[in-house]
N, C-alpha and C positions, 0 to 999 in steps of 0.2 A: 575401282566400283566394278561390279560386274559385267559384261556382254549385254547389250542391247536385245539381243534376240531371247534369250535365257531372263531376264530380268521380266519380260514379257510374257514369257511361257510360267515362270512363277508367280506373277499377277495373275494370270487368267485361274493358274490351277487353285490358289487361293481362294476368288470369288464364287468358282464353281462350287468347293466346299463350303463357303461361306452363304449360297443360295439355299444350297440341301442343307445345311444345319438349321437356319435362319426360318428359312421359309418350307422346309421339310419334302422342297421338290428341286431340283437344280434343271440348269438349262440344257440343253441338249448340245451347246457347242460354247465355246467363249473365245474372242480374239482379242487380243491387248495389243495397241499399238501408243509407244511414245513418239510423239510429235513436239519438239522444242518444250515448253513448259506444261504439256499437257499431257495427261494421258487419256485416249478413248478406247472402251472397252464394247464390243457389240456381244449380245447375249442371244443366240439364238431359241426358239423353240421355251419362252419361258412362260407362256401361258399353259394353266393347266385345264383337265376337259372340263371343268364348271366353268372356267374363265372363257375357254372358247364358247361353249353354250350364251353366255352371256352376252360376249360380243355379236351376236345377230342383232340385239336392239341396240338405238344409240341410247338409250337410258344404262344398258349394261355395259356398252363401251366407254362412259362416261364413270360408271361405279368403277370398275376394273381402274382405270388412270387413277382415281381420287383413293385407295386403297394402295395400289401399289405406292404411289409417291407419299402416304404417310408411312408405310413400312419402311420406305428408304429415309426418310425423315430421322424416323425413331430409332434406326442402325447406323445412323449419318456418324455418328462419335466413331463407334466401332469400323465401319469404312476409312475413315482419315487416318485412324490410328493406323489400320493395314497398311493402308499405300504410305505413310510416314515411315514406317517400319521396313518398306522393301525399300524405297527409295531415299530414305533419310533426309527427305525435304519436306518441308511444311504443307498442307491443302490449303489450297487459299478458297478455293470454291468447287463444289460440285453441280452438275448439270445432270437431268437423264430426263426421257420421256421413252412409253414402250409403243408400239405399234400393235393396235389390236385387230388390226387385219393379215400382219405377216408374224404375230406373234416375239418380234423380237425388241429387245430394251438398250439402250445404249447407258453408258454414264460416261460422263467427261470431268476427270479431276485436273484441275488448275492449279501448278505448285508455285513455290514461292520463287524456284530458280527454273532456269533452263537443264532439264534433266539430260534431253538429247543429247547435250555437248558435255557432259559426263562420264557417259557409259560410250565404250565402244562399239 
């Protein structure tokens, strides 16, 4: 298998491309970390200007989280397939959250095996 750092970088690049193609706008920065059987991805600068404006109200924050969660659920099969193609491991679960304060989003994939033990 490939080196851990290269795999993390490849996943980051693929997720950046996915966000641009699927949402029409990519994050400013993506960082991926492989930790045992999990892949932790931190995306910075994901809020659009319209979402930044909405985030000034409580209702807007709820709406942003609801829409972003639905978009992720709709694209979940594509994301899981992407991760499986990079890692060779089946995705067991996917967790996510977005901060309407910092504009960061996290994705955590849990895999069927300890990927960290399989990469250099």
